[in-house]
Residue, then its C-alpha position, 0 to 999 in steps of 0.5 A: m161178708s161174702d165169704t160168710y154168705n158163701a160158707l153158709a150157702h154151701f152148708a145149707q145146700s149140702w146139709g139141707l139136701i141130706y135133711f130133706f132126704v132123711v125127712f122124705v125117707a121117714v115119711v115114706v116109712f111112716v106111710m108104708w108101715p105094715s100096721r097102718r095098712r088097714r087104715y089106708e085101705e079103709a081111707s081109699k074106699i071113702p070116695l066109693q061110699e054113698d052117703 
């Protein structure tokens, strides 16, 4: 039982790190994509607008 747990823990630690790194890169690329620039520039001005 302990060997199974250790093998599963090692797998989760190594591939989990790779998985979260890939997700992080995908989110950064999604946010920084050039066609989305105008949307984020407009959103950045929302706190400065008066009602």
